[in-house]
N, C-alpha and C positions, 0 to 999 in steps of 0.2 A: 503494499500498499504505500509505505514511504517513497518507493522509487516510482511509483504511478504519479504521485503527487509532484515530483521533484520533475517528472519528465513535462508535466504539464506546466509547472514553473518555467521550465526553460523554453518551452514553445511561447510562452508570453513573453517571455525576455527577448527571446529572438525576433519576435515583431515590434517589440521596442527598437530593438537596435536597428531594423531595417527601417522604421519610421525615423530615429533620430541620426541614422548614418554615422553610429558609434561604436566602433567595437570595444571603447573602454567601459560602456554600461554592460554591455555583455559579459566581460569576467570581473566586474565587480560585484554583480550579484552571483556570478557562480563561486565567487571567494565566500560571500556571504553565507550561501548554503551548506559549507563544510560542516559545520557541526551538526545538521540535521542527519546529513548523508550517512557520517561517519556511524559506525556500528557501537551500540551503547556497551560496556561490559557484561559478558555473557551472551553475548549475540556473533552469528557465523559474521567471518570477514565478509565485506563486501568489496567491490571491483570497480574501481575509476578506470573506464576503457576510452581512450581517447583516439577518433580517426583522422588520420591526417589529411583525409578527403575534404573533411568540415572546414568549410571557408574561414572560419572562427578559430580553428585548432590546427594550424600548420605547423605548430612547434612543441609535440606531446612532450617531450623529453624536459623542456622549460616549463610548461602548465605542470606536468608531473612531480617534478620537484619541487614546486611551490606545494603542492597537495600534500608531498612527504614530509613539508617542515610542518604543516598545519593537524597533520592527522597522525596518530598513533598506530591503529588498524588495517586502514583503507589497503588493500591491494591495488598496484598500480601499473597499467597496461597501455601500451600503444596498440592502435587496431586498424592499420600495423605500420611496421617499419617498412619502405620501400627499398629493400637491402642494394638492389643492384643501382642505384643512383647514389650510394655512399661506400666509402671504404670501409671494408669490413673491419681493421683493425681500430678505426677510429669510433666505429658503431661499440665494437667490445669494450671499451674504454670507459666511454660516456655512460653506457646501462650498468655498467661493472661499480661505476662510483655511484649512481643512482641507487643501485641495490643496496651500497654500503651504507649510505646516506638515510636509505629509509629502514636500516634495520632487517633486510632480506625480504622485501614487499614487492619486489617487481616481478612480474610476469611478461617477459620480453616474448613480444610477437612478432615476426617477419613476416612478408610475402615477395612474388616478383612482379605482383599486380597484371593488369589485364588491358590498359590504354595505352598504347604507343606514344599519346601527347604527355604522358608524364615523363617519359624517358627524354624526350626531344630537348629539353632546355638543358638538359647535363650533359647530352650528347652522349648517352649511354647507347648500347645496342638493343632493341626490343626482340630482335629477330633473336638473339643469342641469351635471353631472358633466364630459360630454364637452367643453362649451364653458368652462367653467372651466378644466380643466385644460389645454386648450390654451391658452387666454389665460395662464394662470398660467406655462407653460413657455417660451412666447414670452419673457416678461417675461425670466425667468431667462436664457434665450439671450440677450438683448439686454444684460442686466445684465453679461455676461461680455465682451460682444463689441463694444458701442459704445464708441466714442471719444469723449470729451468729455461735456458735458451733453446729455440726452434727455428726452423726455417721452412720456407714454401715455394715451390716453383710451380704454377699451373700454368694455364691458359689465359688467364686475364690478371693475374696477381703473383707478383715474384719478389721477395726478400730474405733476406738471410740474419742468423742470430737476434732474433728478436724476443722480449719477454713483456708480455704485458702487464702493466700494474695501474690500477688495483685490480686485486681480484675480487669476484663477487662475493657477498655474505654468505649466498645460498651455495651450497655445493653437492650438487651441481644445480647450476641455474640453467634450468633444462627447456630450452626454446619454445614456442608455439610456432607452427608451420601453417600459415594461411594455405588453403587447400581450394582453390577453385580447377586444380587439374589433378589428374593421374601423377606426373611426373613431381610433384609436388607432396602428393600425398605418399609416394613410393620412396622419396626421400627421408620423410618423416618417419617412415616404416621401418627402414634400414638403420636408421640410428637413433629408434628408441626415443624420439622426440615426440611432444604431444601437438594436436592440430587444432586448428580454429577455424570456422566455419561460418559465413554469411548466410543464414537460413535460405535467401532468396537464391543464391549461388547454389548452394546444396541442391535445391529444388530444380534449378536447372541442370545441373550437371548430372546429378546422381538419380533425380527423382524425389527426393524426399530428406528431410533431415537425418532422419532414423534410417534411410537406406546407405546416406554417406558414412554413418558412424559404423554400419554393416562391413560396408566395402572396406575400409580403414582396418577393421577388426579382422577381416580378411587377408587383407595386404600385410597385416604384422605377421599373422601366422607363417604366410609364405615365406616372408622376410628373414624368418627366424626358424 
């Protein structure tokens, strides 16, 4: 009920922002709602999930850092980081830092996207998005789990003798993979990573959200 009320309030705020043409108004109201959205002692943890496609939430990391300082129990997640347009070592450092600052409350989620226009401003190859995403997420994972210095030589990234600091508070900080396609699902299954679905996408690709979950379970059994 509290989340429904909060969603209704956000819609009203969005309307106010549109009328006033002021993004500052939107975020002032969002921050004012934090105490209401955060769970009380004894309640289950809730999730602050921010989409990078929302025109007012183009920097989830900065927003979630603010939420981390204003709350103690709220889980923090991007929905999702468009990994192929970022360098994976930079991504690993930033989200590990937020995980430490928040006391291990980050649910890191990444995807390769589905819109060529998201890639063009960064001169990233949309045609290579599946391979680019897979290699990038492997680097993020290694950055969080490798001990000592390590090197990587792949199709898109190459570096030698790096050791990423800081390390996440969660050991491991297991990523969520946005699954709009089979390659992404198979990548998650092979590496024992979590998955995240947009219900509309799950219905389009797999028939329903339940079918998408079933396919992922079958894929995990095949992979292992």
